[in-house]
BAFI-3210 file (N, C-alpha, C; in Angstrom, 3 decimals, decimal comma, padded with zeros to 6 digits):
// residues 205
n [1|2|3|4|5|6|7|8|9|10|11|12|13|14|15|16|17|18|19|20|21|22|23|24|25|26|27|28|29|30|31|32|33|34|35|36|37|38|39|40|41|42|43|44|45|46|47|48|49|50|51|52|53|54|55|56|57|58|59|60|61|62|63|64|65|66|67|68|69|70|71|72|73|74|75|76|77|78|79|80|81|82|83|84|85|86|87|88|89|90|91|92|93|94|95|96|97|98|99|100|101|102|103|104|105|106|107|108|109|110|111|112|113|114|115|116|117|118|119|120|121|122|123|124|125|126|127|128|129|130|131|132|133|134|135|136|137|138|139|140|141|142|143|144|145|146|147|148|149|150|151|152|153|154|155|156|157|158|159|160|161|162|163|164|165|166|167|168|169|170|171|172|173|174|175|176|177|178|179|180|181|182|183|184|185|186|187|188|189|190|191|192|193|194|195|196|197|198|199|200|201|202|203|204|205]
n.u [-016,824|-014,190|-010,853|-007,938|-006,110|-003,048|-001,431|001,085|003,750|006,547|009,325|012,384|010,951|010,005|011,735|015,280|015,933|017,116|020,333|020,183|019,669|021,160|023,790|023,297|022,954|025,694|027,432|026,433|025,450|026,723|026,252|026,403|025,718|025,304|024,144|023,377|022,055|018,883|018,139|016,950|017,018|019,556|021,569|022,144|024,101|025,488|028,144|030,246|030,226|029,867|027,402|024,535|021,551|018,265|015,327|013,605|015,505|015,787|013,375|013,195|015,800|014,780|012,285|013,658|015,078|012,567|011,237|013,396|015,462|014,461|014,896|017,284|016,484|016,807|015,721|014,912|016,584|014,850|012,672|010,749|009,946|008,828|006,565|005,300|004,652|002,731|000,864|-000,264|-002,054|-003,484|-004,952|-003,053|-002,066|000,387|001,008|002,062|004,212|004,146|003,766|000,632|000,689|003,051|002,157|001,802|004,265|005,565|003,752|004,739|007,699|007,760|006,404|008,117|010,096|009,078|007,054|003,396|001,170|-001,797|-001,468|-001,428|-001,357|-000,445|-000,193|001,251|000,312|-000,769|-002,757|-005,794|-005,843|-005,135|-007,707|-009,611|-009,133|-009,324|-012,138|-012,651|-011,843|-013,241|-011,875|-011,338|-009,673|-006,613|-003,414|-000,374|002,255|004,884|007,553|008,243|007,861|005,471|003,896|002,714|001,987|-000,202|-002,060|-002,848|-004,781|-006,495|-007,124|-007,432|-008,067|-006,288|-003,609|-000,031|003,196|006,911|008,952|011,852|013,798|016,394|019,824|021,191|019,583|018,121|018,314|018,755|016,254|013,130|010,897|008,310|007,200|008,065|007,161|004,316|002,859|003,058|002,683|005,087|008,563|010,243|012,849|014,299|013,278|013,295|012,689|010,503|008,600|007,568|006,412|004,498|002,900|001,975|000,221|-001,435|-002,747]
n.v [002,042|000,633|001,458|-000,140|-000,620|000,731|000,564|001,891|001,441|003,735|004,391|002,373|001,347|003,519|005,443|005,513|005,275|004,389|003,885|007,235|007,530|006,536|007,549|010,067|009,771|008,967|011,037|013,520|012,778|011,184|008,682|005,364|003,179|-000,201|-002,870|-006,293|-009,313|-009,324|-008,128|-004,944|-003,824|-003,594|-002,776|000,185|002,412|004,089|006,486|007,046|005,721|002,881|001,517|-000,043|002,257|003,170|002,271|004,325|006,149|005,936|006,222|008,444|009,767|008,715|010,596|012,686|012,668|012,304|014,945|017,022|015,654|014,731|015,470|014,807|012,209|009,722|008,658|005,020|003,146|003,269|003,112|005,661|005,475|003,733|003,426|005,465|004,769|002,623|004,451|004,770|002,994|002,350|003,591|005,033|004,978|006,333|004,696|005,317|005,093|006,623|009,698|011,427|014,123|014,467|014,182|015,283|016,615|014,397|014,101|016,429|015,810|013,245|014,552|016,449|014,581|014,039|012,059|012,115|011,223|010,084|010,488|008,519|008,511|006,288|004,004|001,278|-002,042|-002,702|-003,435|-003,147|000,164|-000,568|-001,924|000,269|002,369|000,406|000,311|003,206|003,747|001,270|-001,005|-002,525|-004,155|-004,882|-003,584|-004,550|-003,043|-003,143|-003,069|-004,851|-007,864|-008,031|-006,352|-007,295|-009,763|-008,923|-007,548|-009,407|-011,021|-008,835|-008,122|-010,183|-010,859|-008,578|-008,827|-009,141|-007,650|-008,183|-005,886|-004,824|-002,315|-001,538|-002,523|-002,571|-003,601|-005,096|-008,331|-008,774|-008,376|-010,416|-012,593|-011,957|-013,807|-016,421|-017,053|-017,095|-015,057|-013,080|-012,946|-012,465|-012,045|-009,192|-007,716|-005,677|-002,975|-002,841|-005,963|-005,750|-004,489|-005,132|-007,471|-006,251|-005,409|-007,493|-008,317|-006,295|-006,540]
n.w [089,035|091,450|092,057|092,770|095,529|096,634|099,946|101,227|103,031|104,630|105,722|105,145|103,271|100,876|101,896|103,021|106,459|109,112|108,752|108,425|110,518|112,427|111,574|112,548|115,294|115,441|114,857|115,818|118,632|120,593|120,810|119,274|117,434|116,437|115,010|116,201|115,070|115,593|117,091|118,321|120,380|121,891|120,407|120,550|122,085|124,488|123,779|125,381|127,712|127,185|127,551|127,128|125,486|127,554|127,286|127,257|126,283|123,611|122,564|123,144|121,063|118,691|118,531|118,102|116,196|114,035|114,336|113,377|111,710|109,713|107,193|106,207|105,236|102,552|099,327|098,591|096,482|093,318|094,552|094,818|091,889|091,295|093,423|091,634|089,869|089,702|091,084|088,391|087,931|090,100|093,422|095,617|098,809|102,123|104,813|107,652|110,640|112,564|115,153|115,123|114,867|113,308|110,962|108,443|108,172|107,356|104,990|103,355|103,302|101,778|099,179|098,299|097,089|094,992|095,463|095,851|097,782|099,918|102,966|105,878|109,108|112,457|114,966|116,425|115,780|112,455|111,268|111,915|111,344|108,661|107,911|108,163|106,083|104,224|104,605|103,741|101,363|099,798|098,003|094,714|095,003|097,544|098,120|100,132|101,733|104,030|105,856|108,165|109,768|111,929|111,329|109,280|110,265|111,788|109,684|108,178|109,911|110,052|108,022|106,000|103,448|101,851|099,521|100,452|100,780|101,471|102,356|102,622|102,363|102,787|102,847|105,328|107,817|106,536|106,240|109,148|109,855|110,966|108,750|106,878|105,155|105,133|107,508|107,368|106,687|105,074|101,485|099,955|099,636|099,025|098,434|096,518|094,862|091,745|091,180|092,583|091,894|089,037|090,560|091,904|090,009|088,771|090,298|090,544|087,680]
ca.u [-015,743|-013,574|-009,421|-007,000|-005,420|-001,800|-000,998|002,639|004,705|007,488|010,862|013,196|010,175|010,063|012,991|016,167|015,478|017,918|021,206|020,116|019,475|022,784|024,964|022,930|023,363|027,116|028,168|026,743|024,497|026,645|025,614|027,070|024,252|025,628|023,178|023,619|021,252|017,613|017,674|017,254|017,069|020,571|021,654|022,266|024,726|026,378|029,616|031,614|030,131|029,327|026,138|022,953|020,517|017,242|014,119|012,835|016,397|015,885|011,980|013,358|016,360|013,729|011,214|014,540|015,078|011,796|011,471|014,708|015,893|013,406|015,705|018,221|016,042|016,917|015,057|015,240|016,743|013,612|010,704|009,874|009,769|008,012|005,490|004,642|003,887|002,063|-000,194|-000,929|-003,074|-003,850|-004,614|-001,278|-001,653|000,760|000,546|003,529|003,583|004,216|002,728|-000,233|001,356|004,183|001,469|001,770|005,757|005,582|003,176|005,796|008,575|007,686|005,903|009,767|011,195|007,941|005,589|002,234|000,052|-002,516|-000,800|-002,457|-000,591|-000,699|001,014|001,782|000,149|-000,919|-004,140|-006,895|-005,757|-005,329|-009,402|-010,149|-008,572|-009,975|-013,605|-013,151|-011,915|-013,878|-010,929|-011,469|-008,020|-005,597|-002,001|-000,308|003,693|005,771|009,201|008,385|007,075|004,711|002,653|002,185|001,019|-001,533|-002,991|-003,255|-005,458|-007,447|-007,715|-006,527|-008,003|-005,222|-001,967|001,059|004,751|007,091|009,435|012,740|015,089|017,440|020,725|021,975|019,003|017,095|019,160|018,413|014,586|012,435|010,237|007,060|006,435|008,474|005,985|003,136|001,775|002,798|002,515|006,388|009,366|011,308|013,760|014,526|012,078|013,479|012,048|009,131|007,682|006,815|005,506|003,240|001,838|001,224|-000,891|-002,913|-003,362]
ca.v [000,863|001,345|001,156|-001,072|000,150|000,436|000,699|001,272|002,079|004,555|003,941|001,214|000,891|004,282|006,179|005,215|006,189|003,881|004,580|008,209|007,443|006,213|008,610|011,117|009,350|009,039|012,340|014,455|012,295|010,477|007,589|004,420|002,012|-001,451|-003,771|-007,485|-009,791|-008,445|-007,058|-003,187|-002,801|-003,373|-001,659|001,909|002,358|005,507|006,002|007,262|004,198|001,788|001,013|000,001|003,025|002,919|002,059|005,920|007,670|005,237|006,445|010,259|010,167|008,524|011,412|014,009|012,406|012,469|016,277|018,124|015,233|014,007|016,089|013,392|010,759|009,762|006,974|004,024|002,811|002,917|003,256|006,775|005,781|002,130|003,985|006,393|003,810|001,467|005,039|004,750|001,471|002,361|004,361|004,436|005,639|006,092|004,235|005,262|004,838|008,022|010,234|012,361|015,772|014,450|013,392|016,542|016,968|013,300|014,171|017,226|015,134|012,495|015,455|016,755|013,089|013,549|010,930|012,861|010,614|010,822|009,997|007,895|007,929|005,046|003,749|000,053|-002,625|-001,635|-004,320|-001,937|000,893|-000,982|-002,195|001,924|002,653|-000,339|000,469|004,273|003,428|000,273|-001,105|-003,636|-004,986|-004,065|-004,537|-003,776|-002,996|-002,692|-003,982|-005,058|-009,008|-007,645|-005,563|-008,235|-010,258|-007,685|-007,030|-010,938|-011,327|-008,078|-007,844|-011,552|-010,594|-008,046|-008,766|-008,271|-007,718|-007,693|-005,387|-004,151|-001,651|-001,221|-003,557|-002,676|-004,160|-006,197|-009,801|-008,860|-008,966|-011,965|-012,765|-012,239|-014,205|-017,492|-016,976|-017,224|-013,677|-011,873|-013,553|-012,548|-011,110|-008,515|-006,252|-004,661|-002,457|-003,583|-007,101|-006,057|-003,876|-006,615|-008,375|-005,983|-004,886|-008,826|-008,382|-005,832|-007,456]
ca.w [089,473|092,297|091,714|093,201|096,522|097,486|100,909|101,636|104,769|104,146|106,388|104,612|101,989|099,956|102,254|103,960|107,741|109,932|108,005|108,637|112,114|112,740|110,969|113,337|116,641|116,181|114,537|116,907|119,719|121,678|120,421|118,576|116,411|115,951|115,338|115,684|115,074|115,414|118,639|118,195|121,968|122,378|119,256|120,747|123,119|124,411|123,202|126,471|128,747|126,340|128,221|126,610|126,104|127,967|126,380|127,117|125,692|122,597|121,984|122,667|120,172|117,911|118,241|118,050|114,439|113,029|114,527|113,022|110,911|108,232|105,530|105,978|104,831|101,124|098,515|098,246|094,836|092,642|095,363|094,099|090,167|091,679|093,500|090,841|088,020|090,636|091,125|087,129|087,738|091,326|094,524|096,793|099,887|102,548|106,196|108,247|111,814|113,234|115,808|114,203|114,722|112,211|109,191|107,666|107,804|106,406|103,409|102,712|103,252|100,504|098,222|098,129|096,641|094,103|095,854|096,171|098,277|101,465|104,535|107,161|110,396|112,766|116,098|117,258|115,249|111,338|111,120|113,126|110,611|107,314|107,786|108,264|105,035|103,114|104,592|103,223|099,818|099,181|096,687|094,423|095,617|098,221|098,370|101,340|101,315|104,490|105,884|109,487|109,959|113,003|110,668|108,343|111,235|111,720|108,547|107,949|110,832|110,737|106,280|105,777|101,910|100,802|098,943|101,276|100,014|103,218|101,391|103,298|101,249|103,597|103,036|106,544|108,110|106,058|106,600|110,830|110,358|110,521|107,233|107,114|104,111|105,680|108,843|106,419|107,132|103,483|100,277|098,804|100,618|097,821|099,126|095,470|093,727|090,542|091,053|093,261|091,028|088,019|091,147|092,176|088,910|088,315|091,446|089,672|086,634]
c.u [-014,757|-011,887|-009,204|-006,567|-004,171|-002,132|000,190|003,132|005,555|008,947|011,001|012,011|010,478|011,456|014,092|015,937|016,723|019,347|021,070|019,948|020,748|023,631|024,362|023,301|024,660|027,824|027,459|025,787|025,097|026,494|025,841|025,741|025,343|024,588|023,670|022,817|019,787|017,092|018,194|017,431|018,211|021,809|022,265|022,654|025,927|028,017|030,822|031,764|030,002|028,307|025,243|021,997|019,008|016,321|013,939|013,775|016,136|014,465|012,135|014,671|015,235|012,359|012,110|014,502|014,310|011,374|012,156|015,619|015,731|013,929|016,918|017,877|016,569|016,283|015,735|015,619|015,345|012,259|010,137|009,493|008,535|006,848|004,422|004,242|002,938|000,361|-000,892|-002,047|-004,073|-003,903|-003,689|-001,609|-000,249|000,664|002,208|003,339|004,434|003,224|001,676|-000,263|002,505|002,984|001,823|003,305|006,055|005,015|004,268|006,837|008,711|007,095|007,580|010,261|010,140|006,665|004,504|001,123|-000,331|-001,536|-001,357|-001,048|-000,704|000,333|000,685|001,175|-000,633|-002,538|-005,284|-006,723|-005,910|-007,096|-009,794|-010,252|-009,152|-011,715|-014,072|-013,025|-012,541|-013,530|-011,568|-010,170|-007,364|-004,622|-001,202|001,385|004,186|007,155|009,074|007,387|005,897|003,435|002,340|001,438|-000,533|-002,337|-003,442|-004,297|-006,321|-007,928|-007,265|-006,770|-007,011|-003,835|-001,170|002,666|005,345|008,828|010,705|014,000|016,117|018,389|021,261|020,762|017,827|017,577|018,587|016,925|013,640|011,161|009,269|006,310|007,407|007,481|004,761|002,351|001,917|003,450|003,589|007,023|009,877|011,675|014,124|013,584|011,966|012,666|010,749|008,034|006,828|006,158|004,249|002,312|001,453|-000,030|-002,162|-003,663|-004,088]
c.v [001,784|000,605|000,295|000,027|-000,133|000,900|000,340|002,300|003,504|004,434|002,970|000,825|002,022|005,376|005,534|005,991|005,586|004,091|005,799|008,522|007,274|006,653|009,879|011,166|009,394|009,905|013,204|014,125|011,562|009,127|006,187|003,656|001,124|-002,033|-005,304|-008,445|-009,176|-007,450|-005,726|-002,477|-002,741|-003,366|-000,093|001,905|003,530|005,271|006,455|005,758|003,150|000,837|000,953|001,176|002,468|003,153|004,000|007,160|006,987|005,760|008,046|010,566|009,773|010,188|012,571|013,691|012,711|013,991|017,194|017,339|014,662|014,376|015,008|012,646|011,109|008,302|006,598|003,721|002,364|002,762|004,570|006,489|004,413|003,156|004,677|005,246|002,740|002,631|005,666|004,240|001,456|003,316|004,085|005,713|005,557|005,603|003,985|005,579|005,936|008,850|011,156|013,790|015,947|013,969|014,640|016,643|015,753|013,375|015,268|016,650|014,106|013,300|015,761|015,645|012,967|012,334|011,731|011,783|010,833|010,086|010,152|007,718|006,786|004,865|002,455|-000,563|-002,057|-002,794|-003,123|-000,941|000,500|-001,464|-000,972|002,274|001,977|000,153|001,761|004,364|002,403|-000,216|-001,991|-004,452|-003,935|-004,525|-003,597|-004,143|-002,883|-003,634|-004,699|-006,455|-008,444|-007,024|-006,423|-008,768|-010,037|-007,622|-008,863|-011,730|-010,229|-007,800|-009,036|-011,238|-009,758|-009,190|-007,732|-008,585|-007,071|-007,273|-004,708|-003,309|-001,635|-002,380|-003,452|-003,647|-005,646|-007,665|-009,794|-009,472|-009,869|-011,421|-013,091|-013,360|-015,841|-018,023|-017,395|-016,442|-012,575|-013,433|-013,338|-011,745|-010,674|-007,659|-005,648|-004,107|-002,981|-004,642|-007,201|-005,096|-004,814|-007,243|-007,982|-005,652|-006,415|-009,135|-008,100|-005,708|-008,551]
c.w [090,516|091,720|092,353|093,740|096,402|098,479|101,532|102,782|104,056|104,653|105,517|103,255|100,588|100,374|103,032|105,234|108,822|110,079|108,319|109,869|112,761|113,043|112,151|114,606|116,642|115,752|115,771|118,543|120,817|121,895|119,311|118,369|115,627|116,173|114,693|115,842|115,156|116,379|118,589|119,501|122,248|121,458|119,380|121,910|123,154|124,085|124,431|127,115|128,022|126,898|126,942|126,777|126,742|127,349|126,111|126,131|124,031|121,729|121,720|121,830|118,738|117,378|117,959|116,516|113,493|113,227|113,631|111,908|109,279|106,836|104,761|104,756|102,974|100,496|097,850|096,370|094,096|093,330|094,478|092,306|090,184|092,086|092,079|089,871|088,976|090,460|089,255|087,042|088,929|092,214|095,068|097,822|100,836|104,288|107,461|110,256|112,921|114,253|114,616|114,187|113,855|110,917|108,164|106,899|106,756|104,780|102,350|102,157|101,627|098,760|097,265|097,280|095,496|094,516|096,427|096,673|099,554|102,096|105,240|108,354|111,443|114,032|116,840|115,830|113,360|111,186|111,391|111,564|109,167|106,876|107,564|106,726|103,903|103,308|104,019|101,885|099,157|097,899|096,089|094,515|096,289|098,540|099,317|101,539|102,667|104,731|107,433|109,051|110,796|112,297|109,516|109,092|111,560|110,811|107,870|108,999|110,780|109,105|105,593|104,022|100,984|100,904|099,873|100,798|101,222|101,987|102,520|102,135|101,436|103,722|104,728|107,822|107,924|106,098|108,045|111,063|110,047|109,070|107,373|106,420|104,628|106,898|108,181|106,437|105,878|102,675|098,983|100,146|098,983|098,436|097,714|094,724|092,063|090,258|091,879|092,487|089,757|089,113|091,184|090,858|088,345|089,255|090,956|088,898|087,136]
res [x|x|x|x|x|x|x|x|x|x|x|x|x|x|x|x|x|x|x|x|x|x|x|x|x|x|x|x|x|x|x|x|x|x|x|x|x|x|x|x|x|x|x|x|x|x|x|x|x|x|x|x|x|x|x|x|x|x|x|x|x|x|x|x|x|x|x|x|x|x|x|x|x|x|x|x|x|x|x|x|x|x|x|x|x|x|x|x|x|x|x|x|x|x|x|x|x|x|x|x|x|x|x|x|x|x|x|x|x|x|x|x|x|x|x|x|x|x|x|x|x|x|x|x|x|x|x|x|x|x|x|x|x|x|x|x|x|x|x|x|x|x|x|x|x|x|x|x|x|x|x|x|x|x|x|x|x|x|x|x|x|x|x|x|x|x|x|x|x|x|x|x|x|x|x|x|x|x|x|x|x|x|x|x|x|x|x|x|x|x|x|x|x|x|x|x|x|x|x|x|x|x|x|x|x]
***
């Protein structure tokens, strides 16, 4: 008999990312990160001029962070314990929006934090990747956890039978991002693992 399957994002669900990205930019890259509202495109400005970074520079810095600074990333409170508790009752995989050549590095990073799970990389909306993973595992039930509303919308469209939890464990951005639950694309929005884990265990039962 097949087991349930948990498909979880990594950044801002299991590991803090944006707060470490901000520290790195401001300490060593000459860039300030100040998020107002939910417009990330205007959050990054050159310290010398105050001008907003062009999109190509934002992507360059993001790539540089994941190439050289992943060791900065620390677990979100309760995430490691939560994922490992779920793994007692379900298969757990990670679906992360990184380029494929960073897959092994992400798996090593998570293993160093005591999260030992298969890692899938993806670029763009996550619905098609979720479909492929679910087709491979053929689980009795699939639960998707992600911090971004657009991925829940994609999941709701492509794999509507999944249970979907919108969880953003980074307080610096949680209040700024669109809520997938309010939009009707997630079954719940819970941003603390202490509350999310009981909800997830109820879904497994």
